[in-house]
C-alpha positions in Angstrom: -14.2 -1.5 -22.5 -11.5 -2.5 -20.1 -13.2 -5.8 -19.2 -13.3 -6.6 -22.9 -9.6 -5.9 -23.3 -8.9 -8.0 -20.2 -10.7 -11.0 -21.8 -8.8 -10.5 -25.1 -5.5 -10.3 -23.2 -6.2 -13.4 -21.1 -7.0 -15.5 -24.2 -4.0 -14.2 -26.2 -0.7 -16.1 -26.6 2.4 -14.9 -24.6 3.9 -12.9 -27.5 0.7 -10.9 -28.0 0.4 -10.4 -24.2 4.0 -9.0 -24.1 3.2 -6.7 -27.0 0.0 -5.6 -25.2 1.9 -4.9 -22.0 4.5 -2.9 -23.9 1.8 -0.9 -25.7 0.3 -0.1 -22.3 3.8 0.9 -21.2 4.1 3.3 -24.1 0.8 4.9 -23.1 2.1 5.4 -19.6 5.4 6.7 -20.9 3.7 9.4 -22.9 1.5 10.4 -20.0 3.8 10.1 -17.0 7.5 9.8 -18.2 10.0 11.6 -20.3 10.7 15.3 -20.0 7.5 16.0 -17.9 8.6 13.4 -15.3 12.2 14.8 -15.2 11.1 18.4 -14.7 8.5 17.7 -12.0 10.7 15.2 -10.2 13.4 17.9 -9.9 10.8 20.3 -8.4 9.4 17.7 -6.0 12.9 16.7 -4.8 13.4 20.3 -3.8 10.2 20.2 -1.8 11.8 17.6 0.5 14.2 20.2 1.7 11.8 23.0 2.1 11.6 24.8 5.5 8.4 24.1 7.4 7.2 27.6 6.4 7.8 27.0 2.8 6.0 23.6 2.9 3.0 25.2 4.6 2.9 28.0 2.0 2.9 25.3 -0.7 0.1 23.3 0.9 -2.0 26.4 1.6 -1.6 27.7 -1.9 -2.7 24.3 -3.5 -5.5 23.8 -0.9 -6.9 27.2 -1.7 -7.0 26.6 -5.4 -8.5 23.1 -4.9 -11.3 24.3 -2.6 -12.2 27.1 -5.0 -12.3 24.5 -7.9 -14.5 22.2 -5.8 -17.0 25.0 -4.9 -17.3 26.1 -8.5 -17.1 22.8 -10.4 -17.9 19.8 -8.1 -21.7 19.5 -7.3 -21.2 17.4 -4.2 -18.8 19.9 -2.5 -20.9 22.9 -3.6 -23.8 21.4 -1.8 -21.8 20.5 1.3 -20.4 24.0 1.5 -23.7 25.7 0.9 -25.3 23.6 3.6 -22.5 24.5 6.0 -22.8 28.2 5.0 -19.1 28.5 4.2 -17.3 29.7 1.1 -13.8 29.0 -0.3 -12.5 32.0 1.7 -13.2 30.1 4.9 -10.8 27.2 4.0 -7.3 28.3 3.3 -5.1 26.1 5.6 -5.0 22.6 7.0 -6.4 24.0 10.3 -9.5 25.1 8.4 -10.3 21.7 6.9 -12.4 20.4 9.9 -15.0 23.0 8.8 -15.9 20.4 6.2 -17.3 17.0 7.2 -15.4 13.8 6.7 -16.0 12.0 3.4 -16.7 8.2 3.9 -16.1 5.4 1.4 -19.9 4.8 1.4 -20.5 8.5 0.5 -18.1 8.3 -2.4 -20.0 5.3 -3.7 -23.4 7.0 -3.3 -22.3 10.3 -4.7 -19.7 9.3 -7.3 -21.3 11.3 -10.2 -21.6 14.4 -8.1 -18.0 14.1 -7.0 -16.7 14.3 -10.6 -15.8 17.9 -11.7 -18.0 19.3 -14.4 -15.2 21.1 -16.1 -13.0 18.0 -16.6 -13.0 16.9 -20.2 -13.3 13.2 -21.3 -9.8 13.2 -22.6 -8.5 14.1 -19.1 -10.5 11.5 -17.2 -8.9 8.2 -16.3 -10.9 5.4 -14.7 -9.3 3.8 -11.6 -10.3 1.3 -8.9 -9.3 0.4 -5.4 -8.2 -3.2 -4.8 -11.5 -4.2 -3.2 -9.8 -6.0 -0.3 -12.2 -4.4 2.3 -15.4 -4.9 0.3 -16.5 -4.1 -3.2 -13.9 -2.1 -5.3 -14.4 1.6 -5.4 -14.6 3.1 -8.9 -12.5 6.3 -9.1 -11.7 9.1 -11.5 -8.2 10.5 -11.9 -7.0 13.3 -14.1 -3.6 13.2 -16.0 -1.9 15.5 -13.5 -2.5 13.4 -10.5 -1.3 10.3 -12.4 1.9 12.2 -13.2 2.4 13.5 -9.6 1.9 10.0 -8.2 4.6 8.7 -10.5 6.8 11.6 -9.4 6.5 10.9 -5.7 7.0 7.2 -6.4 10.3 8.0 -8.3 11.3 10.4 -5.6 11.6 7.5 -3.2 13.2 5.2 -5.9 15.8 7.9 -6.4 16.5 7.9 -2.7 17.1 4.1 -3.0 19.6 4.6 -5.8 17.3 3.9 -8.9 16.6 6.0 -12.0 13.9 5.8 -14.6 14.9 3.3 -17.2 16.5 0.9 -14.7 15.3 -2.7 -14.9 12.7 -3.5 -12.3 10.7 -6.7 -11.7 7.3 -6.4 -10.1 5.4 -9.0 -8.0 2.0 -7.2 -7.5 -1.7 -8.1 -7.7 -2.1 -8.1 -11.5 -3.0 -11.4 -13.1 -0.4 -11.0 -15.9 -0.9 -14.6 -16.9 -4.1 -16.8 -16.7 -4.6 -18.6 -13.4 -5.0 -21.9 -15.4 -1.4 -21.8 -16.5 0.7 -24.5 -14.8 4.1 -24.1 -16.5 6.3 -21.0 -17.1 6.5 -18.4 -18.3 4.6 -16.8 -15.3 5.7 -13.2 -16.3 5.3 -10.6 -19.1 7.5 -7.8 -20.3 6.9 -4.1 -20.6 9.8 -3.4 -22.9 9.3 0.3 -23.2 9.8 0.9 -19.5 12.2 -2.0 -18.9 9.8 -3.6 -16.5 9.1 -7.3 -15.9 5.7 -8.1 -14.4 5.7 -11.5 -12.5 2.5 -13.3 -11.4 2.1 -13.4 -7.6 -0.6 -16.0 -8.1 1.7 -18.8 -9.3 4.3 -18.8 -6.6 4.8 -22.2 -5.2 7.8 -24.3 -4.0 7.8 -26.0 -7.4 7.6 -22.7 -9.4 10.0 -20.5 -7.4 13.1 -21.8 -9.2 11.6 -20.8 -12.5 11.1 -17.3 -11.2 14.6 -17.0 -10.0 16.0 -18.4 -13.3 14.0 -15.7 -15.1 15.2 -13.0 -12.8 18.8 -14.1 -13.3 18.3 -13.6 -17.1 16.4 -10.3 -16.7 19.0 -8.9 -14.2 16.8 -6.3 -12.4 18.4 -3.6 -10.3 15.3 -3.8 -8.1 12.2 -5.9 -7.2 8.9 -4.4 -6.1 6.2 -6.5 -4.5 4.0 -7.3 -1.5 5.9 -8.1 1.7 4.4 -11.6 1.8 5.3 -12.3 -1.8 8.9 -11.1 -1.3 9.1 -13.2 1.8 8.3 -16.3 -0.2 11.3 -15.7 -2.6 13.5 -14.7 0.4 12.5 -17.8 2.3 13.5 -20.0 -0.6 16.9 -18.4 -0.9 17.6 -18.2 2.8 16.8 -21.9 3.3 19.4 -22.7 0.8 22.0 -20.2 2.0 21.8 -18.4 -1.3 21.6 -14.7 -2.2 20.3 -12.8 -5.2 22.0 -9.3 -4.9 19.9 -6.3 -5.8 20.2 -2.5 -5.5 16.9 -2.4 -3.5 13.7 -4.2 -2.7 10.6 -2.1 -2.6 7.5 -3.2 -0.6 4.0 -1.9 -0.2 0.2 -2.7 0.3 0.7 -4.9 3.4 2.3 -4.4 6.8 6.0 -5.1 6.6 7.1 -7.0 9.7 10.6 -6.7 11.1 11.2 -10.4 10.6 10.1 -10.1 6.9 12.4 -7.1 6.4 15.4 -9.0 7.9 14.7 -12.1 5.8 14.3 -10.1 2.6 17.4 -8.0 3.2 19.5 -11.1 3.9 18.3 -12.9 0.8 18.7 -10.0 -1.6 21.8 -8.4 0.0 20.2 -4.9 0.0 18.0 -2.6 2.0 14.2 -2.7 1.8 12.3 0.5 1.2 8.7 0.3 2.2 6.0 2.7 1.1 2.3 3.4 1.6 -0.2 4.7 -0.9 -3.8 4.5 -1.9 -5.7 4.2 -5.2 -7.7 7.1 -4.0 -4.6 9.3 -4.6 -5.0 11.2 -1.3 -1.9 10.0 0.6 1.6 8.7 -0.1 4.3 7.9 2.5 7.8 6.7 1.7 10.9 5.5 3.5 14.1 7.3 3.1 17.7 5.9 3.5 17.4 6.3 7.3 14.6 3.7 7.5 13.1 5.1 10.7 9.5 5.5 9.6 7.7 6.7 6.5 7.8 10.3 5.3 4.2 11.6 4.7 4.5 13.3 1.3 2.7 16.4 2.4 3.1 18.0 -1.1 1.0 15.1 -2.4 -1.8 15.1 0.2 -2.8 16.5 3.6 -3.1 14.0 6.4 -5.1 14.3 9.7 -5.0 11.6 12.4 -8.4 11.4 13.9 -10.0 9.5 16.8 -6.7 8.7 18.6 -6.5 5.8 21.1 -3.7 4.8 23.4 -1.8 1.9 21.8 -0.6 0.3 25.0 2.2 -1.9 23.7 4.2 1.0 22.2 2.8 4.0 24.0 1.9 5.8 20.8 -1.4 7.5 19.9 -3.1 5.8 17.1 -5.9 7.2 14.9 -7.5 6.8 11.6 -6.0 8.5 8.6 -8.2 11.3 7.1 -6.6 12.5 3.9 -7.0 15.3 1.3 -5.4 14.8 -2.1 -4.0 18.1 -3.5 -3.7 17.1 -7.2 -6.7 15.2 -8.5 -9.1 17.8 -10.0 -11.2 15.2 -11.8 -12.6 13.7 -8.7 -11.3 15.5 -5.6 -11.6 13.7 -2.3 -11.4 16.1 0.7 -11.1 14.8 4.2 -11.5 11.2 2.9 -11.8 8.7 5.7 -9.5 5.7 5.1 -9.6 2.3 6.9 -6.0 2.7 7.9 -4.7 3.6 11.3 -1.3 5.0 12.3 0.5 7.6 14.4 2.8 10.5 13.6 6.2 10.7 15.1 7.0 13.8 17.1 10.7 13.9 16.2 12.0 14.8 12.8 13.9 12.2 10.7 17.7 12.1 10.9 17.8 12.7 7.1 16.8 16.3 7.6 13.9 16.3 5.2 10.9 18.5 6.2 8.3 15.7 5.3 6.9 14.4 8.7 7.3 10.8 9.8 4.5 8.3 10.0 4.9 5.6 12.6 6.0 2.1 11.5 2.7 0.8 12.7 0.5 1.4 9.6 -2.2 -1.1 9.2 -5.9 -1.4 8.5 -8.2 -1.4 11.5 -9.5 -4.9 10.7 -5.9 -6.1 11.1 -5.8 -5.0 14.8 -7.2 -7.4 17.4 -8.9 -6.4 20.6 -8.7 -8.0 24.0 -11.6 -8.4 26.4 -10.0 -5.7 28.7 -9.8 -3.2 25.8 -6.2 -3.5 24.7 -5.4 -3.1 21.0 -2.9 -5.7 19.6 -1.3 -4.9 16.3 -0.4 -7.5 13.7 3.3 -6.6 14.2 3.1 -7.9 17.8 1.2 -11.0 16.9 3.9 -11.8 14.2 6.3 -12.5 17.0 4.2 -15.6 18.0 5.3 -17.8 15.1 8.3 -16.0 13.4 10.8 -18.1 15.4 9.1 -21.4 14.7 10.9 -23.0 11.8 8.2 -25.7 11.5 5.5 -23.2 10.3 5.4 -22.4 6.6 2.7 -19.8 6.9 0.1 -18.7 9.4 -2.9 -16.5 9.8 -4.8 -15.3 12.9 -8.6 -14.9 12.8 -10.4 -13.1 15.7 -14.1 -14.0 15.4 -15.1 -12.1 18.6 -13.6 -10.8 21.8 -13.3 -14.3 23.3 -12.3 -16.5 20.4 -9.0 -16.5 18.4 -7.9 -19.1 15.9 -4.6 -19.5 14.1 -4.4 -21.2 10.8 -1.1 -23.0 10.3 0.5 -24.4 7.1 2.9 -26.8 8.7 6.3 -28.1 7.6 7.2 -31.8 8.1 8.9 -30.9 11.5 5.7 -29.4 13.0 4.5 -31.3 16.1 2.2 -31.1 19.1 4.9 -29.3 21.2 5.0 -26.4 18.7 1.3 -26.2 18.6 1.3 -25.9 22.4 3.8 -23.1 22.1 1.5 -21.2 19.7 -1.5 -21.6 22.0 0.4 -20.6 25.1 2.0 -17.5 23.4 -1.4 -16.3 22.1 -3.0 -16.8 25.5 -0.2 -14.6 27.0 -1.1 -11.9 24.5 -4.9 -12.0 24.8 -5.3 -13.1 28.3 -6.9 -16.3 30.0 -10.4 -15.3 29.1 -9.8 -15.9 25.4 -10.2 -19.3 23.8 -7.3 -20.1 21.4 -7.4 -22.8 18.8 -5.1 -23.9 16.0 -6.3 -25.1 12.6 -4.0 -27.0 10.3 -4.5 -26.1 6.6 -2.8 -26.9 3.3 -2.6 -23.3 2.2 -3.9 -19.8 3.1 -5.9 -18.0 0.5 -4.9 -14.6 -0.8 -7.3 -11.9 -1.6 -8.6 -11.4 -5.1 -5.8 -8.8 -5.5 -3.1 -11.2 -4.5 -2.6 -9.8 -1.0 -1.9 -11.8 2.1 -3.9 -11.1 5.3 -1.8 -12.0 8.3 -4.5 -11.0 10.7 -8.3 -10.9 10.2 -10.2 -9.3 13.1 -14.0 -9.1 13.1 -14.1 -7.0 16.3 -14.6 -3.3 15.6 -12.2 -0.8 17.1 -14.7 1.9 17.8 -12.6 4.8 16.7 
């Protein structure tokens, strides 16, 4: 049904698309906004200031209820627990979770029907998908409660940044809000009921950026939310011209936000950037507060384990893959779900005083981390320093085919020359070592993923966590 609606939408005129976007916004408003959002948001804002004991009590209570539900209503987990000879009484705290095996993405795909709760009515089931950037998209099932809670934790961060529901917000995400074949503006559509403007990330170009900025000037958003790479395009245009577009806040997600990107975006929009991390699987959510010293893991949304830690030599922190358990999706619960993302947890609390623990600023997918022949792990954040100071490079992308071959794709500006290429090669050799062959490929553009995301690093060497 959704694919049919997508086709109808893509072939409709702009006015009909705006009406369709607003009708969808009305549906979201009824499900996730209004009084129910205000009431639950007030409750979740109190969670941030819980004592550690109060937060553990909240987590244990919700985990106990979830496990009992899975045992009684979810065929997959009933079978897993029967095979392990455990009952819901054996799993009451985060420390008990390792009694259950890790749930992989492949297992979710193979056992999807058995992961859906039998007592969830059709009215309460909402179909969702992952972005599919690491393979085929994963088809998911959400219930109405987890959709509401996700909106609540999202707005908990937005409130930290000075926003309130109803404020004008422009979005630059992965939705194809206008057909790819369109060559002239408008490249955006309105959701009038929520006061949101959805802008196409697929039509940004030097020629089109002025059209976007003109529209934003008329729309007058208090905030813009988008991918770091997309926001960097807008920021780069403004910074090159010495202009600013003042906002209350810029929110970024879905890609690693590099220090240089943050600085450029904050300069262009004369405000702070609030970065956050979430997943369509609805198992983990992490948000920046006003102190900007890491992301708070929203432990009232999902439980996080860091598994298979390795020494990350450049920073001295322990990295591991995120294993997460969502506490609020009863339609298709995912317990100890193994993500493709790696991070580390900070040992010190945040200066803001909130009880939510801090996730390290290094949060990336394992295929975005390169490996040297001597076994060192090099994050995309470190590699970003190779070209960020070169004004002659418009965009770049690093591809590691194997341990001994690294290639950088470069979209050059007119001032790019052989000397700058030599600097790139020398810098990468210093990072990877003399055994690694380094080449540069000049390209006209760097492709985004089907969901509009930019991959700064593509590594084909497994980490072996």
